[in-house]
C-alpha positions in Angstrom: -56.5 26.0 -60.0 -56.4 25.4 -63.7 -58.0 22.0 -63.3 -60.7 23.4 -61.0 -61.5 26.1 -63.6 -61.7 23.5 -66.4 -64.0 21.3 -64.3 -66.3 24.3 -63.6 -66.4 25.2 -67.3 -67.2 21.6 -68.3 -69.9 21.4 -65.7 -71.5 24.7 -66.9 -71.3 23.4 -70.5 -72.9 20.1 -69.6 -75.7 21.9 -67.7 -76.3 24.1 -70.7 -76.4 21.2 -73.1 -78.8 19.3 -70.9 -81.2 22.3 -70.9 -80.9 22.9 -74.6 -81.4 19.2 -75.3 -84.6 19.3 -73.4 -85.8 22.4 -75.2 -85.0 21.0 -78.6 -87.6 18.3 -78.1 -90.5 20.9 -78.2 -93.2 21.5 -79.3 -94.9 18.2 -78.5 -96.6 16.2 -75.7 -95.0 16.6 -72.3 -92.6 13.7 -71.3 -93.9 11.0 -69.1 -91.8 12.2 -66.2 -89.2 15.0 -65.9 -86.9 16.0 -63.0 -85.5 19.6 -62.9 -82.7 19.2 -60.4 -80.3 21.4 -58.4 -82.5 24.5 -58.9 -83.3 27.4 -56.6 -87.0 27.6 -56.1 -88.9 30.8 -55.6 -92.3 29.3 -54.9 -94.6 32.3 -55.3 -95.7 32.5 -51.7 -93.3 35.3 -50.8 -91.1 33.0 -48.8 -87.3 33.1 -49.3 -85.7 31.1 -52.2 -84.8 27.5 -51.5 -81.6 26.4 -53.2 -80.7 22.8 -54.1 -84.2 21.6 -55.0 -85.6 19.1 -57.5 -89.0 19.5 -59.1 -90.6 16.3 -60.4 -93.1 16.7 -63.2 -95.5 14.2 -64.6 -97.7 15.2 -67.5 -98.9 18.7 -66.9 -98.5 18.6 -63.1 -95.8 19.0 -60.4 -95.8 15.8 -58.4 -93.0 16.5 -56.0 -90.7 19.3 -54.8 -87.9 18.2 -52.6 -84.2 18.6 -52.0 -82.0 17.3 -54.8 -80.5 14.8 -52.4 -83.9 13.4 -51.6 -84.6 12.8 -55.3 -81.8 10.3 -55.8 -80.5 8.7 -59.0 -82.8 5.8 -58.6 -85.9 8.0 -59.2 -87.4 7.5 -62.6 -87.4 10.4 -65.0 -85.5 12.4 -67.5 -83.2 14.8 -65.6 -82.2 18.4 -66.4 -79.5 19.9 -64.3 -80.4 23.5 -63.5 -77.5 24.3 -61.2 -77.1 28.1 -61.0 -80.7 28.7 -62.3 -83.8 30.0 -60.5 -87.3 28.9 -61.1 -90.5 30.8 -60.2 -94.2 30.0 -61.1 -95.6 31.1 -64.4 -96.7 34.7 -64.1 -100.3 35.9 -64.0 -101.2 39.2 -65.6 -104.4 40.3 -63.8 -105.3 43.0 -66.3 -104.8 41.9 -69.9 -107.4 42.9 -72.5 -107.2 40.0 -74.9 -110.3 40.8 -77.0 -109.5 44.3 -78.1 -108.6 46.6 -81.0 -108.4 50.3 -82.0 -110.6 52.8 -80.2 -112.4 55.5 -82.2 -114.3 58.6 -81.0 -117.9 58.8 -82.1 -121.1 60.5 -80.7 -124.3 59.4 -79.0 -127.2 61.8 -79.1 -124.7 64.6 -79.9 -122.4 63.7 -77.0 -118.9 62.4 -77.5 -118.5 58.6 -77.0 -116.0 55.9 -77.8 -116.2 52.8 -79.9 -114.0 49.7 -79.7 -113.2 48.2 -83.1 -112.4 44.5 -82.3 -109.5 43.1 -84.2 -108.7 39.4 -83.8 -105.0 39.9 -84.6 -104.5 41.8 -81.4 -105.4 38.9 -79.1 -103.4 36.4 -81.2 -100.3 38.6 -81.0 -100.8 39.3 -77.3 -101.1 35.6 -76.6 -97.8 34.8 -78.3 -95.9 37.7 -76.7 -97.2 37.0 -73.2 -95.9 33.4 -73.3 -92.5 34.6 -74.4 -92.3 36.7 -71.2 -93.4 33.9 -68.9 -97.0 34.9 -68.5 -99.0 31.7 -68.5 -102.3 32.9 -67.1 -104.2 36.2 -67.5 -107.3 37.8 -66.3 -109.1 39.5 -69.2 -111.0 42.3 -67.5 -113.2 43.5 -70.3 -114.0 43.1 -74.0 -116.9 42.3 -76.3 -118.5 39.3 -74.5 -118.8 36.9 -77.5 -115.2 37.5 -78.7 -113.7 37.4 -75.2 -115.3 34.0 -74.5 -114.2 32.8 -77.9 -110.5 33.5 -77.5 -110.5 32.0 -74.0 -112.1 28.8 -75.4 -109.8 28.6 -78.4 -106.8 28.6 -76.1 -108.4 26.0 -73.9 -109.0 23.7 -76.9 -105.4 24.1 -78.0 -106.4 25.9 -81.2 -104.3 28.9 -80.3 -101.1 29.1 -78.2 -101.5 31.5 -75.3 -101.9 31.9 -71.6 -104.8 30.4 -69.8 -107.5 33.1 -69.8 -110.0 34.0 -67.1 -112.4 36.4 -68.8 -115.1 39.0 -68.2 -117.4 40.3 -70.9 -118.4 43.8 -71.6 -118.0 46.3 -68.7 -121.3 47.2 -67.1 -121.7 51.0 -67.0 -124.2 53.9 -67.4 -122.0 55.5 -70.0 -122.0 54.3 -73.6 -118.8 52.7 -75.1 -119.8 50.7 -78.1 -118.0 47.3 -78.3 -116.7 47.5 -74.7 -119.6 48.5 -72.4 -123.1 47.2 -71.8 -125.1 50.4 -71.0 -127.5 50.2 -68.1 -129.9 52.6 -66.5 -131.5 50.7 -63.6 -131.0 47.9 -61.1 -133.1 45.7 -63.3 -130.8 46.5 -66.3 -127.8 45.5 -64.2 -129.3 42.2 -63.1 -130.3 41.4 -66.7 -126.9 42.1 -68.1 -125.1 40.1 -65.4 -127.3 37.1 -66.2 -126.8 37.6 -70.0 -123.0 37.5 -69.5 -123.2 34.5 -67.1 -125.3 32.6 -69.7 -122.6 33.5 -72.4 -120.0 31.8 -70.2 -117.9 34.6 -68.6 -115.8 33.8 -65.6 -116.4 37.1 -63.7 -118.2 40.5 -64.0 -116.6 43.9 -64.5 -118.4 46.9 -63.0 -117.4 50.3 -64.2 -116.8 53.9 -63.3 -120.3 55.3 -64.0 -122.2 53.0 -61.6 -123.7 54.5 -58.5 -123.6 52.4 -55.2 -127.2 50.9 -55.8 -126.1 49.8 -59.3 -122.8 48.4 -58.0 -124.7 46.5 -55.3 -127.1 45.0 -57.9 -124.2 43.9 -60.0 -122.4 42.3 -57.0 -125.5 40.5 -55.8 -126.5 39.2 -59.2 -123.0 38.0 -60.0 -122.6 36.2 -56.7 -126.0 34.6 -57.1 -124.5 33.1 -60.3 -121.3 32.0 -58.6 -119.2 34.8 -60.3 -116.8 37.3 -58.8 -117.0 41.0 -59.4 -114.1 43.4 -60.2 -114.6 47.2 -60.2 -113.0 50.1 -62.0 -114.8 52.7 -59.9 -115.5 56.4 -59.7 -119.1 57.3 -58.7 -118.8 54.5 -56.1 -115.9 54.9 -53.7 -113.7 52.0 -52.7 -114.8 51.7 -49.1 -118.5 51.6 -50.1 -117.7 49.0 -52.8 -115.8 46.9 -50.3 -118.7 47.1 -47.8 -121.1 46.0 -50.6 -119.0 42.9 -51.2 -117.0 43.5 -54.3 -114.2 41.0 -54.8 -111.6 43.2 -56.5 -110.8 46.8 -57.3 -108.5 47.9 -60.1 -106.3 51.0 -61.0 -104.4 53.2 -58.6 -106.7 56.1 -59.6 -109.3 56.5 -56.8 -111.1 59.5 -58.6 -114.1 59.6 -56.2 -114.4 62.9 -54.3 -115.6 60.9 -51.3 -112.1 59.6 -50.9 -110.7 63.1 -50.5 -110.7 65.2 -47.3 -114.2 66.9 -47.1 -112.6 70.3 -47.4 -111.1 69.5 -50.8 -114.1 67.9 -52.5 -115.9 70.9 -53.9 -112.7 72.3 -55.4 -111.8 69.0 -57.0 -115.3 68.5 -58.5 -115.3 72.1 -59.8 -111.9 71.7 -61.4 -112.4 68.4 -63.2 -111.6 68.7 -66.9 -111.8 65.3 -68.7 -109.2 62.7 -68.0 -107.1 65.2 -66.2 -109.1 64.1 -63.2 -106.7 61.2 -62.9 -103.9 63.4 -61.7 -106.1 66.2 -60.3 -107.4 63.8 -57.7 -103.9 63.3 -56.3 -103.4 67.0 -56.1 -106.2 67.2 -53.5 -105.6 63.8 -51.8 -104.3 63.0 -48.4 -103.1 59.4 -48.9 -102.6 59.0 -45.2 -105.8 60.7 -44.3 -109.0 59.3 -42.7 -110.8 58.6 -46.0 -108.1 56.5 -47.6 -107.3 54.8 -44.3 -110.9 53.7 -43.9 -110.9 52.4 -47.5 -107.8 50.4 -47.0 -109.1 48.9 -43.7 -112.4 47.9 -45.4 -110.6 46.3 -48.4 -108.2 44.4 -46.1 -110.9 43.2 -43.7 -113.1 42.0 -46.5 -110.4 40.4 -48.6 -110.7 42.7 -51.6 -107.8 42.3 -54.0 -106.2 45.4 -55.5 -104.7 45.5 -59.0 -103.0 49.0 -59.3 -101.9 48.8 -62.9 -99.1 51.2 -62.1 -97.5 50.5 -65.5 -100.4 52.1 -67.3 -100.6 55.0 -64.9 -97.0 55.7 -65.5 -97.5 55.5 -69.3 -100.3 57.9 -69.1 -98.7 60.5 -66.8 -95.4 60.4 -68.8 -97.1 59.8 -72.1 -95.4 62.8 -73.8 -92.0 61.2 -73.5 -90.3 59.3 -76.3 -89.3 56.5 -73.9 -92.9 55.4 -74.2 -94.1 56.7 -77.6 -90.9 55.6 -79.5 -89.7 52.6 -77.4 -88.2 49.8 -79.6 -90.6 47.3 -77.9 -93.5 48.8 -79.9 -92.2 46.7 -82.8 -93.7 43.7 -81.0 -97.2 45.2 -80.7 -99.8 44.8 -83.5 -99.3 47.7 -85.9 -103.0 48.7 -86.0 -102.9 49.1 -82.3 -99.7 51.2 -82.2 -101.1 53.5 -85.0 -104.3 53.9 -82.9 -102.3 54.8 -79.8 -100.7 57.7 -81.7 -104.1 59.1 -82.3 -106.1 58.1 -79.2 -104.7 57.9 -75.7 -106.2 58.3 -72.2 -104.3 61.6 -72.0 -105.6 62.9 -75.3 -105.9 66.7 -75.2 -103.5 67.2 -72.3 -101.3 70.2 -72.4 -97.6 70.3 -71.6 -98.6 71.7 -68.2 -101.0 68.9 -67.6 -98.2 66.4 -68.1 -96.0 68.4 -65.8 -98.6 68.2 -63.1 -99.3 64.6 -63.7 -95.6 63.6 -63.4 -95.5 65.4 -60.0 -98.3 63.2 -58.7 -96.9 59.8 -59.8 -95.1 59.4 -56.5 -98.4 59.7 -54.7 -99.8 56.8 -56.8 -96.8 54.7 -55.6 -97.4 55.9 -52.0 -101.1 54.8 -52.3 -100.1 51.3 -53.3 -97.5 51.1 -50.6 -100.0 52.1 -47.9 -102.6 49.7 -49.1 -100.0 46.9 -49.0 -98.9 47.8 -45.5 -102.6 47.9 -44.4 -102.9 44.2 -45.4 -104.7 44.6 -48.8 -103.9 41.8 -51.2 -101.9 43.4 -54.0 -102.1 41.6 -57.4 -100.1 42.5 -60.5 -101.8 43.6 -63.8 -100.9 45.9 -66.7 -104.1 47.1 -68.4 -102.6 45.6 -71.6 -104.1 47.1 -74.7 -103.9 50.6 -73.2 -101.4 53.0 -74.9 -97.7 52.2 -74.6 -98.1 49.1 -72.5 -96.1 46.2 -74.0 -97.5 42.7 -73.8 -95.5 40.5 -71.4 -92.7 43.0 -70.8 -95.2 45.4 -69.2 -95.9 42.9 -66.4 -92.1 42.9 -65.5 -92.2 46.7 -65.4 -95.2 46.4 -63.1 -93.2 44.3 -60.7 -90.4 46.9 -60.7 -93.0 49.7 -59.9 -94.5 47.6 -57.1 -91.0 47.4 -55.6 -90.7 51.2 -55.9 -94.1 51.4 -54.1 -92.6 49.6 -51.1 -93.1 45.8 -51.8 -90.0 43.6 -51.5 -89.0 41.8 -54.7 -90.5 38.5 -53.3 -93.7 40.3 -52.4 -93.9 41.8 -55.9 -93.4 38.3 -57.5 -96.1 37.0 -55.2 -98.4 39.7 -56.5 -98.0 38.1 -60.0 -98.1 34.5 -58.8 -99.5 33.3 -55.5 -101.6 36.4 -54.6 -103.0 36.5 -58.1 -104.0 32.9 -58.0 -105.8 33.3 -54.7 -107.7 36.3 -56.1 -108.8 34.2 -59.0 -109.6 31.3 -56.6 -107.1 29.1 -58.6 -104.6 28.7 -55.8 -104.8 24.9 -56.0 -104.1 25.1 -59.8 -101.5 27.8 -60.5 -99.4 30.5 -58.9 -97.1 28.5 -56.6 -94.6 25.7 -57.0 -95.9 22.8 -55.0 -97.1 19.2 -55.6 -100.4 19.1 -57.4 -100.0 22.5 -59.2 -99.9 22.8 -62.9 -96.3 22.8 -64.2 -96.3 26.4 -65.3 -92.7 27.5 -64.6 -90.2 30.3 -65.6 -86.5 29.5 -65.4 -84.2 32.5 -64.8 -80.5 33.0 -65.0 -80.4 35.6 -62.2 -81.8 35.8 -58.7 -85.0 38.0 -58.7 -85.3 37.9 -54.9 -82.5 40.5 -54.6 -83.1 42.3 -57.9 -86.6 42.2 -59.3 -85.4 43.1 -62.8 -84.0 39.6 -62.9 -87.5 38.3 -63.7 -86.6 39.5 -67.2 -83.6 37.1 -67.4 -85.7 34.3 -68.8 -83.9 31.1 -69.9 -87.0 29.0 -70.6 -90.7 28.9 -70.0 -92.9 25.8 -69.3 -96.6 25.7 -69.6 -98.5 22.7 -68.4 -95.4 20.5 -68.4 -94.4 21.5 -72.0 -91.4 23.7 -72.8 -92.3 26.6 -75.0 -90.2 27.5 -77.9 -88.6 31.0 -77.4 
């Protein structure tokens, strides 16, 4: 027994030394050929983990995934024994604002309006933190167009370490929001703005809450004509209508539109709207299992519309009067100018204690909504709405996975929402999101099994991006 115990300890030490030895060789160019052996693979498709595997990496690509016994000692490559470890694809945050800064209140023609004050430090800090938490790709869903394209390109050129960015420019909306929104009034305005952003080099178009169905249709058609996808944060256009018009993705588990409520509740809801309190007031009137939401779910599923619920930011908003958000230690990792701004400007600014009480009662309905969409066949993807108050870069995505499990997804389905499903929604499924031959070698190595406990996605031992270990 003692000898067996000694052998197990020696083997564990040798495995640890092998991994540390590999990590100490970074940063630098990826090795010519690397073999990660005896690892349990969670491939990002939602399929069960496969133990005893070897992953062969050349340059920035995975070239082979096979049983460890099939990748024998004669196979060329530097080997790292990962016995007892788990590996999943690099994570994808589908809602990370990388070109952001503090928000200030201002006025336009005497009416209150907001202004985004871009701060380059925010994106640089986000990029570093995201990598630390295994996030190797992000979808940036809005920001000033020039700056959003610039940070994407800086990372692509290797001038700035950070996750690969797929970016939108300014949101397109009827309401003014200086620095964040391109304000439109007509179908012609929408088409012109889509073409302006396409010419500037964006990867997709973000359509916003104040657009009516004709304006949403104009945005979708103009974007598709330029080969760009469209994502909607919607209000005046309901989800079913947007799906029928051909939108590619919908964000936020906050439906808001009165057309998605039972007809008998619509007038009362509209009459009672008071600012951002509408975000919980909608749930007070909603029938999540009713005909309206069932029709929306069916249309989204049939038309392949992805859904990014950002539950982590809904939670932070509805519980935003609690110190577990406003005084969490993780705020030390967020750019100070942003944290100071959150203390003064939040989405729940002006809410009373009773508003928070009512909002917290509705959070289970937001979870129920996501669960029903998932069971209806809607492709769920994982995003955080990073840059919104109290959402922590990187760590927030792991919290989103935990909330998706609370909503009814299995741990493996939640992981797929941040890997394989997200890659398909981005049309990058042949590049990232799964562990398979030909994919980029974006990997996260874990010390615990996340297929049985999704919180294990936080137990990160090492992160690889494009075949190169990242220093942590």
